[in-house]
Backbone as numpy.savetxt, mean C-alpha at the origin, in Angstrom:
# Nx Ny Nz CAx CAy CAz Cx Cy Cz
6.10 -3.58 22.46 7.17 -3.16 21.45 6.47 -2.95 20.05
6.65 -1.93 19.32 6.19 -1.65 18.07 7.00 -2.29 17.00
6.35 -2.79 16.07 7.28 -3.62 14.97 6.56 -3.56 13.73
7.27 -3.54 12.62 6.78 -3.59 11.24 7.41 -4.92 10.63
6.55 -5.74 10.24 6.87 -7.01 9.75 6.39 -7.16 8.22
7.47 -7.43 7.41 7.28 -7.42 5.99 6.62 -8.78 5.60
5.58 -8.90 4.84 5.10 -10.19 4.35 5.21 -10.24 2.84
6.11 -11.12 2.33 6.37 -11.17 1.00 5.52 -11.96 0.27
4.75 -11.31 -0.68 3.71 -12.04 -1.50 4.13 -12.03 -2.96
4.93 -12.86 -3.43 5.53 -12.69 -4.77 6.23 -11.32 -4.96
5.99 -10.46 -5.87 6.67 -9.24 -5.90 5.92 -8.12 -5.24
4.99 -8.33 -4.46 4.26 -7.38 -3.60 4.61 -7.77 -2.07
4.52 -6.47 -1.46 4.68 -6.57 0.05 3.42 -6.18 0.66
3.10 -6.97 1.70 2.17 -6.47 2.59 2.95 -6.26 4.09
2.34 -5.61 4.99 3.02 -5.26 6.22 2.15 -5.49 7.42
2.68 -6.08 8.48 1.92 -6.10 9.73 2.57 -5.12 10.66
1.76 -4.12 11.12 2.13 -3.16 12.08 1.70 -3.55 13.43
2.56 -4.11 14.26 2.06 -4.71 15.56 2.65 -3.83 16.72
1.75 -4.01 17.84 2.10 -3.69 19.23 1.52 -4.62 20.23
2.41 -5.41 20.71 1.88 -6.50 21.49 1.16 -7.67 20.55
-0.05 -7.81 21.10 -0.86 -8.82 20.28 -1.85 -8.30 19.22
-1.89 -6.95 19.14 -2.75 -6.32 18.14 -1.93 -5.95 16.97
-2.59 -5.76 15.81 -1.83 -5.38 14.52 -2.83 -4.69 13.56
-2.22 -4.02 12.74 -2.83 -3.33 11.52 -2.11 -4.11 10.21
-2.99 -4.69 9.42 -2.48 -5.27 8.29 -2.45 -4.16 7.06
-1.44 -4.02 6.45 -1.35 -2.95 5.38 -1.12 -3.65 3.97
-2.17 -3.55 3.17 -2.23 -4.21 1.93 -2.62 -5.76 1.93
-3.08 -6.30 0.99 -3.63 -7.74 1.20 -3.27 -8.53 -0.01
-2.36 -8.17 -1.04 -1.85 -8.95 -2.14 -3.10 -9.57 -2.97
-2.57 -10.57 -3.61 -3.57 -11.46 -4.50 -3.99 -12.74 -3.89
-5.07 -13.15 -4.44 -5.80 -14.28 -3.88 -4.76 -15.54 -3.79
-3.79 -15.63 -4.75 -2.81 -16.70 -4.66 -1.91 -16.68 -3.53
-1.82 -15.50 -2.78 -1.00 -15.41 -1.61 -1.90 -15.35 -0.38
-3.05 -15.74 -0.40 -3.97 -15.65 0.78 -3.45 -16.31 1.99
-3.01 -17.64 1.77 -2.50 -18.46 2.84 -1.23 -17.83 3.53
-0.48 -17.25 2.66 0.82 -16.68 3.28 0.44 -15.49 4.28
-0.69 -14.76 3.88 -1.05 -13.72 4.83 -1.73 -14.29 6.05
-2.67 -15.15 5.83 -3.19 -15.84 7.00 -2.29 -16.35 8.05
-1.22 -17.11 7.40 -0.19 -17.61 8.41 0.54 -16.50 9.25
0.77 -15.39 8.31 1.63 -14.31 8.98 0.74 -13.60 10.23
-0.63 -13.59 9.94 -1.40 -12.96 10.92 -1.85 -13.74 12.17
-1.50 -15.06 12.06 -1.98 -15.93 13.15 -1.73 -15.40 14.60
-0.55 -14.83 14.84 -0.19 -14.55 16.19 -0.86 -13.40 16.70
-1.70 -12.59 15.77 -2.21 -11.29 16.12 -3.68 -11.24 16.01
-4.21 -10.23 16.71 -5.48 -9.77 16.64 -5.47 -8.56 15.64
-5.92 -8.83 14.40 -5.88 -7.74 13.44 -7.11 -6.72 13.63
-6.70 -5.46 13.85 -7.75 -4.57 14.15 -8.31 -3.75 12.88
-7.34 -3.78 11.91 -7.62 -2.89 10.72 -6.93 -3.41 9.56
-7.54 -3.37 8.47 -6.83 -3.60 7.00 -6.63 -2.21 6.43
-5.63 -1.79 6.14 -5.40 -0.57 5.43 -4.90 -0.76 3.99
-5.42 -0.21 3.06 -4.91 -0.38 1.55 -4.27 0.97 1.29
-3.07 0.89 0.77 -2.37 2.04 0.32 -2.79 2.62 -0.93
-3.49 1.65 -1.75 -4.30 2.17 -3.04 -5.10 0.94 -3.46
-5.89 1.17 -4.45 -6.85 0.18 -4.85 -6.52 -0.74 -6.01
-5.26 -0.82 -6.35 -4.94 -1.66 -7.33 -4.95 -3.28 -6.88
-5.23 -4.06 -7.78 -5.64 -5.43 -7.53 -4.57 -6.14 -6.82
-3.15 -5.94 -7.13 -2.14 -6.72 -6.56 -1.98 -6.34 -5.02
-2.77 -5.17 -4.58 -2.65 -4.79 -3.13 -4.04 -4.96 -2.49
-5.06 -5.16 -3.25 -6.43 -5.23 -2.64 -7.25 -6.35 -2.95
-6.80 -7.36 -3.51 -7.58 -8.50 -4.05 -8.16 -9.33 -2.85
-7.38 -9.30 -1.66 -7.83 -10.23 -0.50 -8.61 -9.35 0.52
-8.81 -8.19 0.18 -9.37 -7.19 1.24 -10.73 -7.71 1.83
-11.67 -7.96 0.80 -13.01 -8.67 1.39 -12.87 -9.75 2.11
-12.26 -10.67 1.69 -12.09 -11.98 2.39 -11.35 -11.80 3.75
-10.33 -11.09 3.83 -9.61 -10.88 5.04 -10.32 -10.14 6.12
-11.15 -9.04 5.53 -12.01 -8.30 6.48 -13.16 -9.15 7.06
-13.60 -10.00 6.33 -14.63 -11.01 6.96 -13.99 -11.96 8.04
-12.78 -12.48 7.47 -12.22 -13.49 8.31 -11.73 -12.91 9.72
-11.06 -11.61 9.71 -10.64 -11.05 10.95 -11.81 -10.14 11.61
-12.82 -10.07 11.00 -14.02 -9.31 11.56 -13.49 -7.81 11.96
-12.87 -7.20 10.78 -12.19 -5.89 11.01 -12.62 -5.02 9.81
-12.53 -3.76 10.05 -12.78 -2.84 8.91 -11.71 -2.63 7.79
-11.97 -2.20 6.69 -11.02 -1.85 5.68 -11.05 -0.32 5.64
-9.88 0.31 5.44 -9.68 1.68 5.26 -8.81 1.88 4.11
-9.04 2.94 3.52 -8.29 3.40 2.14 -8.46 4.97 2.05
-7.85 5.54 0.92 -8.15 6.82 0.42 -9.34 6.86 -0.31
-10.18 7.83 -0.01 -11.56 7.95 -0.67 -11.39 7.88 -2.25
-10.42 8.62 -2.81 -10.39 8.86 -4.21 -10.14 7.44 -4.86
-9.66 6.39 -4.15 -9.45 5.09 -4.91 -10.51 4.16 -4.71
-11.80 4.60 -4.18 -12.75 3.56 -3.83 -13.24 3.12 -5.16
-13.21 3.96 -6.25 -13.82 3.63 -7.52 -13.00 2.34 -8.12
-11.73 2.25 -7.74 -10.77 1.30 -8.34 -11.30 -0.09 -7.84
-11.89 -0.17 -6.78 -12.40 -1.59 -6.36 -13.27 -2.23 -7.32
-14.06 -1.37 -7.96 -14.96 -1.81 -9.13 -14.20 -2.07 -10.32
-13.33 -1.10 -10.67 -12.62 -1.14 -11.91 -11.22 -0.58 -12.02
-10.16 -1.29 -11.98 -8.75 -0.58 -11.85 -8.51 0.23 -13.03
-9.24 0.16 -14.14 -9.07 0.89 -15.36 -9.59 2.18 -15.37
-10.26 2.59 -14.19 -10.84 3.92 -14.09 -9.89 5.17 -13.89
-8.72 4.73 -13.55 -7.71 5.83 -13.39 -6.43 5.32 -14.24
-6.46 5.84 -15.57 -5.56 5.45 -16.58 -4.08 5.68 -15.99
-3.16 4.75 -16.40 -1.76 4.94 -16.02 -0.75 5.23 -17.19
0.31 5.92 -16.81 1.38 6.12 -17.78 2.68 5.63 -17.14
3.68 5.42 -18.14 4.98 4.81 -17.67 6.08 5.53 -18.22
7.29 5.26 -17.60 8.60 5.82 -18.17 9.57 4.65 -18.39
10.35 4.65 -19.35 11.35 3.79 -19.58 10.96 2.51 -20.07
11.94 1.64 -20.53 11.49 0.22 -20.96 10.99 -0.66 -19.89
11.59 -0.42 -18.66 11.10 -1.39 -17.49 9.70 -0.96 -17.03
9.55 0.32 -17.08 8.29 0.85 -16.63 7.21 0.47 -17.51
7.43 0.46 -18.86 6.57 0.03 -19.84 6.08 -1.38 -19.76
7.11 -2.22 -19.48 6.92 -3.70 -19.18 6.04 -3.88 -18.05
6.18 -3.05 -16.97 5.48 -3.21 -15.70 4.05 -2.73 -16.13
3.85 -1.71 -16.84 2.65 -1.17 -17.23 1.84 -2.13 -18.00
2.53 -2.92 -19.01 1.92 -3.83 -19.79 1.22 -5.02 -18.92
2.02 -5.47 -18.01 1.63 -6.59 -17.01 0.47 -6.00 -16.18
0.47 -4.77 -15.73 -0.46 -4.33 -14.90 -1.85 -4.18 -15.67
-1.82 -3.69 -16.82 -2.90 -3.45 -17.63 -3.59 -4.79 -17.99
-2.76 -5.78 -18.18 -3.35 -7.20 -18.39 -4.09 -7.69 -17.24
-3.44 -7.43 -16.02 -4.07 -7.78 -14.71 -5.37 -7.11 -14.58
-5.38 -5.74 -14.88 -6.64 -4.91 -14.68 -7.71 -5.50 -15.51
-7.47 -6.07 -16.72 -8.54 -6.55 -17.67 -9.01 -7.97 -17.04
-8.03 -8.71 -16.48 -8.37 -10.17 -16.18 -8.84 -10.41 -14.75
-8.22 -9.54 -13.83 -8.36 -9.97 -12.44 -9.51 -9.11 -11.79
-10.14 -9.79 -10.86 -11.30 -9.06 -10.15 -11.00 -8.86 -8.61
-11.52 -7.90 -8.22 -11.42 -7.55 -6.72 -12.85 -7.86 -6.18
-12.93 -8.81 -5.24 -14.21 -9.08 -4.57 -14.81 -7.70 -4.01
-15.99 -7.49 -4.39 -16.54 -6.11 -3.87 -16.58 -6.13 -2.25
-16.29 -4.84 -1.83 -16.48 -4.53 -0.46 -16.66 -3.02 -0.38
-17.20 -2.56 0.87 -17.29 -1.18 1.03 -16.35 -0.86 2.14
-15.39 0.11 1.86 -14.45 0.58 2.94 -15.34 1.19 4.16
-14.95 0.81 5.37 -15.59 1.29 6.47 -14.97 2.71 6.88
-13.73 3.07 6.43 -13.09 4.34 6.73 -12.43 4.82 5.41
-12.60 6.17 5.29 -11.67 6.83 4.36 -10.63 7.79 5.18
-9.31 7.54 4.93 -8.30 8.04 5.60 -7.91 9.42 4.95
-7.34 10.30 5.64 -6.79 11.61 5.18 -5.39 11.92 5.83
-4.77 12.83 5.39 -3.50 13.27 5.76 -3.62 13.56 7.27
-2.64 12.99 8.10 -2.66 13.36 9.51 -3.60 12.48 10.33
-4.40 11.63 9.77 -5.20 10.70 10.69 -4.41 9.72 11.41
-4.73 9.36 12.54 -3.94 8.53 13.39 -4.55 7.11 13.49
-3.71 6.15 13.60 -4.12 4.80 13.68 -4.09 4.24 15.17
-3.89 5.18 16.18 -3.60 4.98 17.47 -4.90 4.14 18.07
-6.23 4.40 17.53 -7.26 3.77 18.01 -7.29 2.22 17.61
-6.46 2.00 16.58 -6.30 0.58 16.04 -5.22 -0.14 16.67
-4.39 0.49 17.57 -3.36 -0.10 18.31 -1.90 0.19 17.80
-1.79 1.16 16.88 -0.48 1.32 16.42 -0.36 2.76 16.07
0.77 3.45 16.71 1.02 4.81 16.69 1.59 5.30 15.25
0.84 5.32 14.24 1.18 5.65 12.98 0.15 6.78 12.42
0.75 7.74 11.65 -0.11 8.65 10.99 -0.20 8.57 9.52
-1.35 8.99 8.87 -1.54 8.79 7.42 -0.75 9.89 6.80
-0.19 9.43 5.52 0.32 10.46 4.65 -0.48 10.32 3.40
-0.88 11.46 2.85 -1.51 11.53 1.49 -0.35 11.56 0.49
-0.47 10.61 -0.48 0.62 10.44 -1.49 0.10 10.22 -2.81
-0.78 11.23 -3.33 -1.32 10.98 -4.72 -0.27 11.00 -5.83
-0.75 10.41 -6.91 0.16 10.38 -7.99 0.09 9.04 -8.86
0.59 7.95 -8.14 0.35 6.59 -8.61 -1.12 6.39 -8.83
-1.85 6.57 -7.92 -3.33 6.67 -8.03 -3.83 7.94 -7.40
-5.06 8.27 -7.55 -5.44 9.50 -7.00 -5.64 9.60 -5.45
-5.91 8.29 -4.98 -6.07 8.06 -3.58 -5.02 7.47 -2.78
-3.82 7.28 -3.30 -2.80 6.66 -2.67 -2.38 7.30 -1.39
-2.19 6.46 -0.27 -1.82 6.85 0.97 -0.67 6.10 1.52
0.09 6.57 2.43 1.17 5.87 3.17 1.09 6.13 4.61
2.05 5.65 5.51 1.87 5.63 6.83 3.28 6.17 7.42
3.28 7.02 8.21 4.51 7.63 8.92 4.44 6.89 10.22
5.26 5.88 10.49 5.29 5.05 11.67 6.57 5.39 12.59
7.02 6.74 12.46 7.92 7.13 13.36 9.34 6.37 13.24
9.96 6.04 14.21 11.24 5.41 14.18 11.20 3.90 13.44
9.92 3.39 13.29 9.84 2.20 12.70 9.95 2.30 11.12
9.74 3.63 10.64 9.82 3.83 9.19 8.62 4.27 8.70
8.58 4.46 7.21 7.50 5.00 6.59 7.14 4.08 5.38
5.80 3.59 5.44 5.26 2.86 4.34 4.74 3.65 3.31
5.12 3.39 2.05 4.75 4.35 1.01 4.02 3.69 -0.24
3.58 2.58 0.09 2.77 1.91 -1.03 3.44 1.89 -2.33
2.88 2.31 -3.47 3.60 2.38 -4.74 3.99 3.95 -5.11
3.92 4.85 -4.19 4.59 6.15 -4.46 5.98 6.06 -4.83
6.77 5.01 -4.18 8.12 4.85 -4.58 8.16 3.39 -4.83
9.05 2.87 -5.48 9.36 1.49 -5.83 10.75 1.03 -5.65
10.88 -0.32 -5.29 12.22 -0.80 -5.42 12.15 -2.17 -6.11
11.30 -2.14 -7.04 11.08 -3.44 -7.84 12.35 -3.94 -8.57
13.02 -2.98 -9.39 14.22 -3.31 -10.04 15.50 -2.50 -9.36
15.09 -1.28 -8.94 16.13 -0.39 -8.19 15.21 0.74 -7.52
15.74 1.27 -6.50 14.96 2.34 -5.60 14.77 3.50 -6.54
13.51 3.82 -6.71 13.07 5.04 -7.55 11.62 5.59 -7.16
11.37 6.61 -7.77 9.98 7.12 -7.84 9.10 6.21 -8.60
7.86 5.95 -8.36 7.02 4.94 -9.04 7.27 5.01 -10.44
7.31 3.87 -11.17 7.46 3.77 -12.61 6.12 4.03 -13.26
5.01 4.05 -12.54 3.65 4.15 -13.16 3.01 5.28 -12.32
2.19 6.02 -13.24 1.53 7.15 -12.45 0.15 7.41 -13.21
-0.82 7.82 -12.46 -1.98 8.51 -12.93 -1.82 10.08 -13.22
-1.00 10.64 -12.20 -0.77 12.05 -12.37 0.78 12.26 -12.05
1.52 12.58 -12.97 2.97 12.63 -12.87 3.34 13.83 -11.86
2.68 15.02 -11.92 2.98 16.14 -11.10 2.73 15.71 -9.70
1.64 15.03 -9.49 1.23 14.67 -8.09 2.23 13.70 -7.46
2.68 12.80 -8.37 3.62 11.65 -7.94 4.91 12.39 -7.56
5.38 13.35 -8.33 6.77 14.00 -8.04 6.59 14.82 -6.76
5.41 15.40 -6.45 5.35 16.16 -5.29 5.21 15.07 -4.05
4.58 14.02 -4.23 4.52 13.01 -3.15 5.90 12.42 -2.87
6.65 12.28 -3.93 8.17 11.66 -3.79 8.94 12.76 -2.96
8.80 14.01 -3.34 9.58 15.01 -2.78 9.12 15.10 -1.20
8.00 14.91 -0.98 7.41 14.93 0.44 8.01 14.03 1.30
8.19 12.69 0.59 8.67 11.54 1.37 10.27 11.68 1.65
10.86 12.28 0.59 12.33 12.70 0.74 12.63 13.61 1.83
11.67 14.51 2.16 11.82 15.64 3.09 11.72 15.03 4.58
11.19 13.71 4.61 11.12 13.11 6.03 12.41 12.78 6.55
13.58 12.82 5.83 14.87 12.56 6.47 15.19 11.08 6.41
16.29 10.82 7.17 16.89 9.45 7.14 16.10 8.44 7.81
15.03 7.98 7.36 14.22 7.06 7.79 14.20 5.79 6.96
13.72 4.67 7.37 13.64 3.49 6.59 12.31 3.55 5.87
12.43 3.25 4.49 11.25 3.38 3.65 10.89 1.92 3.35
9.64 1.53 3.59 8.91 0.23 3.24 8.21 0.40 2.08
8.67 -0.20 0.97 7.96 -0.16 -0.28 6.77 -1.18 -0.53
5.89 -0.88 -1.42 4.94 -1.91 -1.81 5.56 -2.93 -2.59
6.68 -2.63 -3.39 7.40 -3.55 -4.08 8.98 -3.38 -3.84
9.49 -4.57 -3.32 10.96 -4.46 -3.28 11.37 -4.32 -1.66
12.65 -4.51 -1.45 13.31 -4.56 -0.12 13.39 -3.07 0.49
13.06 -3.03 1.70 13.21 -1.65 2.54 14.51 -1.08 2.47
14.79 0.22 2.32 16.04 0.78 2.40 15.85 2.14 3.13
16.98 2.77 3.30 17.00 4.12 3.81 16.46 5.15 3.05
15.87 6.23 3.69 15.18 7.33 2.67 16.30 8.12 2.10
15.85 8.86 0.99 16.83 9.70 0.28 16.07 10.80 -0.27
16.71 11.69 -1.10 16.01 12.73 -1.82 15.61 12.00 -3.20
14.43 12.00 -3.53 13.86 11.16 -4.65 13.89 11.93 -5.88
13.87 13.27 -5.87 13.73 14.18 -6.93 14.96 14.76 -7.46
């Protein structure tokens, strides 16, 4: 049976995509939530760690968990530079809430460090995770970051990283590196129809037209 399990790590979501005893871990949260992820992963053999993008709140445990589970890390190639420095892709924001989130994010980018690692795989539009035990396909979703990706997991739903957010209310991401790309990614997700959307921030809801 295929299943998507949400792991709440403060205001960030990680996900386990499982089929039987094998699973793919999507995003890794911050070091402060390391034990939460370890506990959630105990029943499974983790075959792959996939990062929806390279921001510290999604990637800080990647090196540790890759070593712990003896599995590769995959991400979008354009975000590899963010592992070294999250400030390499400047962000903009909209609205009062967005600017508050941006301020907190920039503070984190200055103060928090991602333990260095080398991604074993760079994923592209249409790539399949079948070889890692879960039938999902990669979606290219640039805009929030240059290399943001998501996953189309069929009837189980769509994982969107931070291309969309439900931090305060469901919306196109409040933060972007490239607004034009972000809006195109949001339109692409809306066109997938009435599926369950699994956000990097916030509770999962049914899909809608986002633009």
